[in-house]
PDB file with SEQRES, HELIX, SHEET and CRYST1 records, atoms N, CA, C and O in Angstrom:
SEQRES   1 A   72  MET LEU GLU GLN GLN GLN ILE LEU PHE MET GLN ILE ARG          
SEQRES   2 A   72  ILE LEU ARG MET ALA SER GLU ARG PHE CYS LEU THR LEU          
SEQRES   3 A   72  LYS ALA THR ALA GLU LEU PHE LYS ARG PHE ASP VAL LEU          
SEQRES   4 A   72  ARG TYR ILE ARG GLU CYS PHE GLY ILE PHE HIS MET GLU          
SEQRES   5 A   72  GLY ASP GLU ALA VAL PHE GLU ASP VAL ARG ALA TYR LEU          
SEQRES   6 A   72  LYS ALA LYS GLY ALA ASN LEU                                  
HELIX    1 AA1 GLU A    3  ARG A   21  1                                  19    
HELIX    2 AA2 LEU A   26  ARG A   35  1                                  10    
HELIX    3 AA3 VAL A   38  GLU A   44  1                                   7    
HELIX    4 AA4 PHE A   46  PHE A   49  1                                   4    
HELIX    5 AA5 ASP A   54  ALA A   67  1                                  14    
CRYST1    1.000    1.000    1.000  90.00  90.00  90.00 P 1           1          
ATOM      1  N   MET A   1      16.784  11.334 -13.936  1.00  0.00           N  
ATOM      2  CA  MET A   1      16.894  12.714 -14.368  1.00  0.00           C  
ATOM      3  C   MET A   1      16.770  12.751 -15.892  1.00  0.00           C  
ATOM      4  O   MET A   1      17.340  11.912 -16.590  1.00  0.00           O  
ATOM      5  N   LEU A   2      16.045  13.699 -16.382  1.00  0.00           N  
ATOM      6  CA  LEU A   2      15.871  13.859 -17.821  1.00  0.00           C  
ATOM      7  C   LEU A   2      17.180  14.284 -18.483  1.00  0.00           C  
ATOM      8  O   LEU A   2      18.021  14.937 -17.864  1.00  0.00           O  
ATOM      9  N   GLU A   3      17.336  13.909 -19.736  1.00  0.00           N  
ATOM     10  CA  GLU A   3      18.568  14.246 -20.458  1.00  0.00           C  
ATOM     11  C   GLU A   3      18.783  15.754 -20.519  1.00  0.00           C  
ATOM     12  O   GLU A   3      19.915  16.220 -20.394  1.00  0.00           O  
ATOM     13  N   GLN A   4      17.718  16.518 -20.708  1.00  0.00           N  
ATOM     14  CA  GLN A   4      17.855  17.977 -20.775  1.00  0.00           C  
ATOM     15  C   GLN A   4      18.424  18.534 -19.467  1.00  0.00           C  
ATOM     16  O   GLN A   4      19.227  19.467 -19.485  1.00  0.00           O  
ATOM     17  N   GLN A   5      18.014  17.969 -18.352  1.00  0.00           N  
ATOM     18  CA  GLN A   5      18.546  18.397 -17.055  1.00  0.00           C  
ATOM     19  C   GLN A   5      20.022  18.023 -16.934  1.00  0.00           C  
ATOM     20  O   GLN A   5      20.826  18.809 -16.434  1.00  0.00           O  
ATOM     21  N   GLN A   6      20.373  16.834 -17.388  1.00  0.00           N  
ATOM     22  CA  GLN A   6      21.762  16.394 -17.346  1.00  0.00           C  
ATOM     23  C   GLN A   6      22.643  17.314 -18.192  1.00  0.00           C  
ATOM     24  O   GLN A   6      23.751  17.671 -17.790  1.00  0.00           O  
ATOM     25  N   ILE A   7      22.142  17.688 -19.358  1.00  0.00           N  
ATOM     26  CA  ILE A   7      22.893  18.597 -20.240  1.00  0.00           C  
ATOM     27  C   ILE A   7      23.088  19.945 -19.545  1.00  0.00           C  
ATOM     28  O   ILE A   7      24.192  20.489 -19.536  1.00  0.00           O  
ATOM     29  N   LEU A   8      22.018  20.478 -18.967  1.00  0.00           N  
ATOM     30  CA  LEU A   8      22.099  21.759 -18.275  1.00  0.00           C  
ATOM     31  C   LEU A   8      23.101  21.706 -17.127  1.00  0.00           C  
ATOM     32  O   LEU A   8      23.910  22.620 -16.969  1.00  0.00           O  
ATOM     33  N   PHE A   9      23.055  20.653 -16.332  1.00  0.00           N  
ATOM     34  CA  PHE A   9      23.998  20.517 -15.216  1.00  0.00           C  
ATOM     35  C   PHE A   9      25.431  20.448 -15.722  1.00  0.00           C  
ATOM     36  O   PHE A   9      26.330  21.033 -15.118  1.00  0.00           O  
ATOM     37  N   MET A  10      25.654  19.737 -16.826  1.00  0.00           N  
ATOM     38  CA  MET A  10      27.001  19.655 -17.386  1.00  0.00           C  
ATOM     39  C   MET A  10      27.456  21.026 -17.882  1.00  0.00           C  
ATOM     40  O   MET A  10      28.596  21.425 -17.641  1.00  0.00           O  
ATOM     41  N   GLN A  11      26.578  21.746 -18.568  1.00  0.00           N  
ATOM     42  CA  GLN A  11      26.926  23.076 -19.061  1.00  0.00           C  
ATOM     43  C   GLN A  11      27.322  23.986 -17.901  1.00  0.00           C  
ATOM     44  O   GLN A  11      28.298  24.730 -17.999  1.00  0.00           O  
ATOM     45  N   ILE A  12      26.583  23.928 -16.824  1.00  0.00           N  
ATOM     46  CA  ILE A  12      26.881  24.766 -15.661  1.00  0.00           C  
ATOM     47  C   ILE A  12      28.203  24.362 -15.028  1.00  0.00           C  
ATOM     48  O   ILE A  12      29.014  25.224 -14.688  1.00  0.00           O  
ATOM     49  N   ARG A  13      28.434  23.055 -14.862  1.00  0.00           N  
ATOM     50  CA  ARG A  13      29.693  22.596 -14.262  1.00  0.00           C  
ATOM     51  C   ARG A  13      30.889  23.034 -15.101  1.00  0.00           C  
ATOM     52  O   ARG A  13      31.893  23.491 -14.554  1.00  0.00           O  
ATOM     53  N   ILE A  14      30.792  22.901 -16.414  1.00  0.00           N  
ATOM     54  CA  ILE A  14      31.908  23.263 -17.290  1.00  0.00           C  
ATOM     55  C   ILE A  14      32.090  24.783 -17.318  1.00  0.00           C  
ATOM     56  O   ILE A  14      33.221  25.267 -17.370  1.00  0.00           O  
ATOM     57  N   LEU A  15      31.007  25.525 -17.286  1.00  0.00           N  
ATOM     58  CA  LEU A  15      31.101  26.985 -17.221  1.00  0.00           C  
ATOM     59  C   LEU A  15      31.840  27.410 -15.953  1.00  0.00           C  
ATOM     60  O   LEU A  15      32.730  28.259 -16.013  1.00  0.00           O  
ATOM     61  N   ARG A  16      31.488  26.842 -14.832  1.00  0.00           N  
ATOM     62  CA  ARG A  16      32.158  27.175 -13.565  1.00  0.00           C  
ATOM     63  C   ARG A  16      33.624  26.759 -13.585  1.00  0.00           C  
ATOM     64  O   ARG A  16      34.490  27.495 -13.112  1.00  0.00           O  
ATOM     65  N   MET A  17      33.898  25.585 -14.129  1.00  0.00           N  
ATOM     66  CA  MET A  17      35.273  25.107 -14.216  1.00  0.00           C  
ATOM     67  C   MET A  17      36.100  26.041 -15.109  1.00  0.00           C  
ATOM     68  O   MET A  17      37.229  26.391 -14.765  1.00  0.00           O  
ATOM     69  N   ALA A  18      35.541  26.439 -16.243  1.00  0.00           N  
ATOM     70  CA  ALA A  18      36.244  27.343 -17.154  1.00  0.00           C  
ATOM     71  C   ALA A  18      36.499  28.690 -16.486  1.00  0.00           C  
ATOM     72  O   ALA A  18      37.578  29.264 -16.631  1.00  0.00           O  
ATOM     73  N   SER A  19      35.515  29.186 -15.761  1.00  0.00           N  
ATOM     74  CA  SER A  19      35.681  30.456 -15.057  1.00  0.00           C  
ATOM     75  C   SER A  19      36.873  30.389 -14.108  1.00  0.00           C  
ATOM     76  O   SER A  19      37.699  31.301 -14.057  1.00  0.00           O  
ATOM     77  N   GLU A  20      36.945  29.309 -13.372  1.00  0.00           N  
ATOM     78  CA  GLU A  20      38.041  29.129 -12.413  1.00  0.00           C  
ATOM     79  C   GLU A  20      39.386  28.950 -13.125  1.00  0.00           C  
ATOM     80  O   GLU A  20      40.375  29.584 -12.756  1.00  0.00           O  
ATOM     81  N   ARG A  21      39.420  28.101 -14.127  1.00  0.00           N  
ATOM     82  CA  ARG A  21      40.680  27.783 -14.809  1.00  0.00           C  
ATOM     83  C   ARG A  21      41.200  28.946 -15.655  1.00  0.00           C  
ATOM     84  O   ARG A  21      42.410  29.142 -15.773  1.00  0.00           O  
ATOM     85  N   PHE A  22      40.274  29.720 -16.247  1.00  0.00           N  
ATOM     86  CA  PHE A  22      40.687  30.845 -17.083  1.00  0.00           C  
ATOM     87  C   PHE A  22      40.838  32.138 -16.276  1.00  0.00           C  
ATOM     88  O   PHE A  22      41.193  33.180 -16.828  1.00  0.00           O  
ATOM     89  N   CYS A  23      40.569  32.066 -14.969  1.00  0.00           N  
ATOM     90  CA  CYS A  23      40.643  33.239 -14.085  1.00  0.00           C  
ATOM     91  C   CYS A  23      39.760  34.374 -14.598  1.00  0.00           C  
ATOM     92  O   CYS A  23      40.182  35.528 -14.677  1.00  0.00           O  
ATOM     93  N   LEU A  24      38.535  34.018 -14.940  1.00  0.00           N  
ATOM     94  CA  LEU A  24      37.548  34.982 -15.418  1.00  0.00           C  
ATOM     95  C   LEU A  24      36.338  34.962 -14.491  1.00  0.00           C  
ATOM     96  O   LEU A  24      36.092  33.971 -13.803  1.00  0.00           O  
ATOM     97  N   THR A  25      35.595  36.045 -14.476  1.00  0.00           N  
ATOM     98  CA  THR A  25      34.344  36.052 -13.735  1.00  0.00           C  
ATOM     99  C   THR A  25      33.360  35.122 -14.445  1.00  0.00           C  
ATOM    100  O   THR A  25      33.543  34.774 -15.612  1.00  0.00           O  
ATOM    101  N   LEU A  26      32.333  34.735 -13.731  1.00  0.00           N  
ATOM    102  CA  LEU A  26      31.307  33.907 -14.367  1.00  0.00           C  
ATOM    103  C   LEU A  26      30.657  34.654 -15.537  1.00  0.00           C  
ATOM    104  O   LEU A  26      30.342  34.059 -16.568  1.00  0.00           O  
ATOM    105  N   LYS A  27      30.463  35.955 -15.364  1.00  0.00           N  
ATOM    106  CA  LYS A  27      29.853  36.747 -16.427  1.00  0.00           C  
ATOM    107  C   LYS A  27      30.748  36.759 -17.668  1.00  0.00           C  
ATOM    108  O   LYS A  27      30.259  36.567 -18.782  1.00  0.00           O  
ATOM    109  N   ALA A  28      32.048  36.981 -17.489  1.00  0.00           N  
ATOM    110  CA  ALA A  28      32.973  37.003 -18.626  1.00  0.00           C  
ATOM    111  C   ALA A  28      33.049  35.627 -19.296  1.00  0.00           C  
ATOM    112  O   ALA A  28      33.150  35.527 -20.519  1.00  0.00           O  
ATOM    113  N   THR A  29      33.001  34.584 -18.490  1.00  0.00           N  
ATOM    114  CA  THR A  29      33.037  33.237 -19.048  1.00  0.00           C  
ATOM    115  C   THR A  29      31.758  32.953 -19.818  1.00  0.00           C  
ATOM    116  O   THR A  29      31.802  32.353 -20.892  1.00  0.00           O  
ATOM    117  N   ALA A  30      30.631  33.371 -19.287  1.00  0.00           N  
ATOM    118  CA  ALA A  30      29.354  33.189 -19.980  1.00  0.00           C  
ATOM    119  C   ALA A  30      29.358  33.927 -21.314  1.00  0.00           C  
ATOM    120  O   ALA A  30      28.837  33.417 -22.306  1.00  0.00           O  
ATOM    121  N   GLU A  31      29.940  35.116 -21.345  1.00  0.00           N  
ATOM    122  CA  GLU A  31      30.034  35.875 -22.598  1.00  0.00           C  
ATOM    123  C   GLU A  31      30.940  35.162 -23.603  1.00  0.00           C  
ATOM    124  O   GLU A  31      30.642  35.125 -24.797  1.00  0.00           O  
ATOM    125  N   LEU A  32      32.045  34.598 -23.116  1.00  0.00           N  
ATOM    126  CA  LEU A  32      32.947  33.828 -23.970  1.00  0.00           C  
ATOM    127  C   LEU A  32      32.215  32.607 -24.534  1.00  0.00           C  
ATOM    128  O   LEU A  32      32.309  32.317 -25.727  1.00  0.00           O  
ATOM    129  N   PHE A  33      31.493  31.904 -23.678  1.00  0.00           N  
ATOM    130  CA  PHE A  33      30.739  30.730 -24.120  1.00  0.00           C  
ATOM    131  C   PHE A  33      29.668  31.124 -25.139  1.00  0.00           C  
ATOM    132  O   PHE A  33      29.427  30.398 -26.103  1.00  0.00           O  
ATOM    133  N   LYS A  34      29.032  32.264 -24.924  1.00  0.00           N  
ATOM    134  CA  LYS A  34      28.004  32.717 -25.864  1.00  0.00           C  
ATOM    135  C   LYS A  34      28.632  33.080 -27.208  1.00  0.00           C  
ATOM    136  O   LYS A  34      28.115  32.709 -28.261  1.00  0.00           O  
ATOM    137  N   ARG A  35      29.738  33.799 -27.165  1.00  0.00           N  
ATOM    138  CA  ARG A  35      30.407  34.235 -28.394  1.00  0.00           C  
ATOM    139  C   ARG A  35      30.804  33.051 -29.269  1.00  0.00           C  
ATOM    140  O   ARG A  35      30.697  33.114 -30.493  1.00  0.00           O  
ATOM    141  N   PHE A  36      31.263  31.971 -28.637  1.00  0.00           N  
ATOM    142  CA  PHE A  36      31.738  30.813 -29.389  1.00  0.00           C  
ATOM    143  C   PHE A  36      30.748  29.646 -29.369  1.00  0.00           C  
ATOM    144  O   PHE A  36      31.092  28.536 -29.775  1.00  0.00           O  
ATOM    145  N   ASP A  37      29.539  29.888 -28.907  1.00  0.00           N  
ATOM    146  CA  ASP A  37      28.448  28.912 -28.930  1.00  0.00           C  
ATOM    147  C   ASP A  37      28.821  27.599 -28.229  1.00  0.00           C  
ATOM    148  O   ASP A  37      28.509  26.512 -28.716  1.00  0.00           O  
ATOM    149  N   VAL A  38      29.486  27.720 -27.089  1.00  0.00           N  
ATOM    150  CA  VAL A  38      29.971  26.551 -26.357  1.00  0.00           C  
ATOM    151  C   VAL A  38      28.815  25.732 -25.775  1.00  0.00           C  
ATOM    152  O   VAL A  38      28.897  24.504 -25.739  1.00  0.00           O  
ATOM    153  N   LEU A  39      27.758  26.375 -25.326  1.00  0.00           N  
ATOM    154  CA  LEU A  39      26.652  25.623 -24.747  1.00  0.00           C  
ATOM    155  C   LEU A  39      26.007  24.715 -25.791  1.00  0.00           C  
ATOM    156  O   LEU A  39      25.611  23.592 -25.479  1.00  0.00           O  
ATOM    157  N   ARG A  40      25.900  25.192 -27.013  1.00  0.00           N  
ATOM    158  CA  ARG A  40      25.386  24.356 -28.103  1.00  0.00           C  
ATOM    159  C   ARG A  40      26.332  23.188 -28.343  1.00  0.00           C  
ATOM    160  O   ARG A  40      25.897  22.051 -28.528  1.00  0.00           O  
ATOM    161  N   TYR A  41      27.627  23.479 -28.339  1.00  0.00           N  
ATOM    162  CA  TYR A  41      28.629  22.436 -28.543  1.00  0.00           C  
ATOM    163  C   TYR A  41      28.508  21.339 -27.481  1.00  0.00           C  
ATOM    164  O   TYR A  41      28.545  20.152 -27.807  1.00  0.00           O  
ATOM    165  N   ILE A  42      28.365  21.726 -26.235  1.00  0.00           N  
ATOM    166  CA  ILE A  42      28.207  20.741 -25.165  1.00  0.00           C  
ATOM    167  C   ILE A  42      26.927  19.936 -25.369  1.00  0.00           C  
ATOM    168  O   ILE A  42      26.924  18.715 -25.209  1.00  0.00           O  
ATOM    169  N   ARG A  43      25.849  20.617 -25.720  1.00  0.00           N  
ATOM    170  CA  ARG A  43      24.566  19.928 -25.940  1.00  0.00           C  
ATOM    171  C   ARG A  43      24.687  18.915 -27.083  1.00  0.00           C  
ATOM    172  O   ARG A  43      24.215  17.784 -26.964  1.00  0.00           O  
ATOM    173  N   GLU A  44      25.318  19.321 -28.186  1.00  0.00           N  
ATOM    174  CA  GLU A  44      25.431  18.435 -29.346  1.00  0.00           C  
ATOM    175  C   GLU A  44      26.374  17.261 -29.094  1.00  0.00           C  
ATOM    176  O   GLU A  44      26.201  16.192 -29.680  1.00  0.00           O  
ATOM    177  N   CYS A  45      27.363  17.448 -28.233  1.00  0.00           N  
ATOM    178  CA  CYS A  45      28.336  16.387 -27.950  1.00  0.00           C  
ATOM    179  C   CYS A  45      27.987  15.598 -26.692  1.00  0.00           C  
ATOM    180  O   CYS A  45      28.764  14.743 -26.267  1.00  0.00           O  
ATOM    181  N   PHE A  46      26.845  15.866 -26.099  1.00  0.00           N  
ATOM    182  CA  PHE A  46      26.500  15.240 -24.832  1.00  0.00           C  
ATOM    183  C   PHE A  46      26.513  13.715 -24.915  1.00  0.00           C  
ATOM    184  O   PHE A  46      26.859  13.048 -23.939  1.00  0.00           O  
ATOM    185  N   GLY A  47      26.145  13.163 -26.051  1.00  0.00           N  
ATOM    186  CA  GLY A  47      26.140  11.715 -26.211  1.00  0.00           C  
ATOM    187  C   GLY A  47      27.487  11.092 -25.884  1.00  0.00           C  
ATOM    188  O   GLY A  47      27.547   9.993 -25.333  1.00  0.00           O  
ATOM    189  N   ILE A  48      28.562  11.784 -26.219  1.00  0.00           N  
ATOM    190  CA  ILE A  48      29.914  11.329 -25.902  1.00  0.00           C  
ATOM    191  C   ILE A  48      30.332  11.858 -24.526  1.00  0.00           C  
ATOM    192  O   ILE A  48      30.886  11.119 -23.711  1.00  0.00           O  
ATOM    193  N   PHE A  49      30.061  13.135 -24.277  1.00  0.00           N  
ATOM    194  CA  PHE A  49      30.529  13.777 -23.050  1.00  0.00           C  
ATOM    195  C   PHE A  49      29.994  13.119 -21.780  1.00  0.00           C  
ATOM    196  O   PHE A  49      30.693  13.087 -20.767  1.00  0.00           O  
ATOM    197  N   HIS A  50      28.778  12.599 -21.815  1.00  0.00           N  
ATOM    198  CA  HIS A  50      28.223  12.057 -20.577  1.00  0.00           C  
ATOM    199  C   HIS A  50      28.958  10.796 -20.123  1.00  0.00           C  
ATOM    200  O   HIS A  50      28.774  10.334 -18.997  1.00  0.00           O  
ATOM    201  N   MET A  51      29.793  10.241 -21.011  1.00  0.00           N  
ATOM    202  CA  MET A  51      30.583   9.059 -20.665  1.00  0.00           C  
ATOM    203  C   MET A  51      31.939   9.445 -20.071  1.00  0.00           C  
ATOM    204  O   MET A  51      32.666   8.590 -19.565  1.00  0.00           O  
ATOM    205  N   GLU A  52      32.273  10.732 -20.134  1.00  0.00           N  
ATOM    206  CA  GLU A  52      33.571  11.219 -19.676  1.00  0.00           C  
ATOM    207  C   GLU A  52      33.402  12.037 -18.398  1.00  0.00           C  
ATOM    208  O   GLU A  52      32.298  12.471 -18.071  1.00  0.00           O  
ATOM    209  N   GLY A  53      34.477  12.238 -17.698  1.00  0.00           N  
ATOM    210  CA  GLY A  53      34.449  13.096 -16.521  1.00  0.00           C  
ATOM    211  C   GLY A  53      34.518  14.559 -16.925  1.00  0.00           C  
ATOM    212  O   GLY A  53      34.814  14.888 -18.074  1.00  0.00           O  
ATOM    213  N   ASP A  54      34.242  15.428 -15.967  1.00  0.00           N  
ATOM    214  CA  ASP A  54      34.246  16.868 -16.238  1.00  0.00           C  
ATOM    215  C   ASP A  54      35.602  17.361 -16.733  1.00  0.00           C  
ATOM    216  O   ASP A  54      35.664  18.259 -17.573  1.00  0.00           O  
ATOM    217  N   GLU A  55      36.679  16.788 -16.227  1.00  0.00           N  
ATOM    218  CA  GLU A  55      38.017  17.218 -16.652  1.00  0.00           C  
ATOM    219  C   GLU A  55      38.215  16.977 -18.143  1.00  0.00           C  
ATOM    220  O   GLU A  55      38.736  17.840 -18.848  1.00  0.00           O  
ATOM    221  N   ALA A  56      37.805  15.820 -18.622  1.00  0.00           N  
ATOM    222  CA  ALA A  56      37.937  15.501 -20.045  1.00  0.00           C  
ATOM    223  C   ALA A  56      37.041  16.401 -20.894  1.00  0.00           C  
ATOM    224  O   ALA A  56      37.443  16.856 -21.965  1.00  0.00           O  
ATOM    225  N   VAL A  57      35.836  16.653 -20.412  1.00  0.00           N  
ATOM    226  CA  VAL A  57      34.919  17.544 -21.140  1.00  0.00           C  
ATOM    227  C   VAL A  57      35.505  18.945 -21.185  1.00  0.00           C  
ATOM    228  O   VAL A  57      35.486  19.592 -22.232  1.00  0.00           O  
ATOM    229  N   PHE A  58      36.026  19.422 -20.057  1.00  0.00           N  
ATOM    230  CA  PHE A  58      36.632  20.750 -20.026  1.00  0.00           C  
ATOM    231  C   PHE A  58      37.782  20.849 -21.020  1.00  0.00           C  
ATOM    232  O   PHE A  58      37.880  21.837 -21.748  1.00  0.00           O  
ATOM    233  N   GLU A  59      38.654  19.841 -21.063  1.00  0.00           N  
ATOM    234  CA  GLU A  59      39.784  19.861 -21.995  1.00  0.00           C  
ATOM    235  C   GLU A  59      39.300  19.892 -23.438  1.00  0.00           C  
ATOM    236  O   GLU A  59      39.906  20.561 -24.276  1.00  0.00           O  
ATOM    237  N   ASP A  60      38.228  19.187 -23.737  1.00  0.00           N  
ATOM    238  CA  ASP A  60      37.660  19.208 -25.082  1.00  0.00           C  
ATOM    239  C   ASP A  60      37.106  20.590 -25.406  1.00  0.00           C  
ATOM    240  O   ASP A  60      37.298  21.100 -26.511  1.00  0.00           O  
ATOM    241  N   VAL A  61      36.419  21.194 -24.441  1.00  0.00           N  
ATOM    242  CA  VAL A  61      35.875  22.544 -24.643  1.00  0.00           C  
ATOM    243  C   VAL A  61      37.005  23.551 -24.827  1.00  0.00           C  
ATOM    244  O   VAL A  61      36.901  24.454 -25.658  1.00  0.00           O  
ATOM    245  N   ARG A  62      38.076  23.407 -24.065  1.00  0.00           N  
ATOM    246  CA  ARG A  62      39.216  24.313 -24.221  1.00  0.00           C  
ATOM    247  C   ARG A  62      39.819  24.173 -25.628  1.00  0.00           C  
ATOM    248  O   ARG A  62      40.142  25.178 -26.262  1.00  0.00           O  
ATOM    249  N   ALA A  63      39.968  22.955 -26.110  1.00  0.00           N  
ATOM    250  CA  ALA A  63      40.485  22.725 -27.461  1.00  0.00           C  
ATOM    251  C   ALA A  63      39.537  23.316 -28.505  1.00  0.00           C  
ATOM    252  O   ALA A  63      39.983  23.891 -29.499  1.00  0.00           O  
ATOM    253  N   TYR A  64      38.236  23.175 -28.279  1.00  0.00           N  
ATOM    254  CA  TYR A  64      37.228  23.748 -29.180  1.00  0.00           C  
ATOM    255  C   TYR A  64      37.376  25.273 -29.235  1.00  0.00           C  
ATOM    256  O   TYR A  64      37.368  25.865 -30.314  1.00  0.00           O  
ATOM    257  N   LEU A  65      37.509  25.897 -28.067  1.00  0.00           N  
ATOM    258  CA  LEU A  65      37.658  27.353 -28.025  1.00  0.00           C  
ATOM    259  C   LEU A  65      38.932  27.801 -28.745  1.00  0.00           C  
ATOM    260  O   LEU A  65      38.906  28.776 -29.495  1.00  0.00           O  
ATOM    261  N   LYS A  66      40.020  27.114 -28.527  1.00  0.00           N  
ATOM    262  CA  LYS A  66      41.272  27.465 -29.202  1.00  0.00           C  
ATOM    263  C   LYS A  66      41.133  27.323 -30.710  1.00  0.00           C  
ATOM    264  O   LYS A  66      41.601  28.177 -31.464  1.00  0.00           O  
ATOM    265  N   ALA A  67      40.490  26.247 -31.150  1.00  0.00           N  
ATOM    266  CA  ALA A  67      40.280  26.018 -32.583  1.00  0.00           C  
ATOM    267  C   ALA A  67      39.418  27.108 -33.212  1.00  0.00           C  
ATOM    268  O   ALA A  67      39.571  27.432 -34.390  1.00  0.00           O  
ATOM    269  N   LYS A  68      38.513  27.668 -32.417  1.00  0.00           N  
ATOM    270  CA  LYS A  68      37.635  28.748 -32.895  1.00  0.00           C  
ATOM    271  C   LYS A  68      38.302  30.121 -32.808  1.00  0.00           C  
ATOM    272  O   LYS A  68      37.734  31.119 -33.251  1.00  0.00           O  
ATOM    273  N   GLY A  69      39.512  30.169 -32.234  1.00  0.00           N  
ATOM    274  CA  GLY A  69      40.249  31.433 -32.185  1.00  0.00           C  
ATOM    275  C   GLY A  69      40.119  32.202 -30.891  1.00  0.00           C  
ATOM    276  O   GLY A  69      40.501  33.371 -30.832  1.00  0.00           O  
ATOM    277  N   ALA A  70      39.588  31.578 -29.850  1.00  0.00           N  
ATOM    278  CA  ALA A  70      39.469  32.270 -28.563  1.00  0.00           C  
ATOM    279  C   ALA A  70      40.862  32.510 -27.987  1.00  0.00           C  
ATOM    280  O   ALA A  70      41.734  31.644 -28.054  1.00  0.00           O  
ATOM    281  N   ASN A  71      41.049  33.676 -27.433  1.00  0.00           N  
ATOM    282  CA  ASN A  71      42.311  34.034 -26.816  1.00  0.00           C  
ATOM    283  C   ASN A  71      42.253  33.654 -25.337  1.00  0.00           C  
ATOM    284  O   ASN A  71      41.703  34.389 -24.518  1.00  0.00           O  
ATOM    285  N   LEU A  72      42.819  32.517 -25.013  1.00  0.00           N  
ATOM    286  CA  LEU A  72      42.765  32.026 -23.629  1.00  0.00           C  
ATOM    287  C   LEU A  72      44.084  32.289 -22.997  1.00  0.00           C  
ATOM    288  O   LEU A  72      44.283  31.963 -21.826  1.00  0.00           O  
TER     289      LEU A  72                                                      
END                                                                             
């Protein structure tokens, strides 16, 4: 699988996980990710993230959102 596909799959998995964990619709979660540029963050950190499980990536994304001022 190409790296771009792997990145996309990870972005989708983390988006779905965040939607479930934050009790938000997928649309609201996508808007949150867009507002705080989370998809770019996942893409730029993929070199490290692909070595971790989704739970660890999600926790990192949650910390990133909090650091950026997201109200979770």
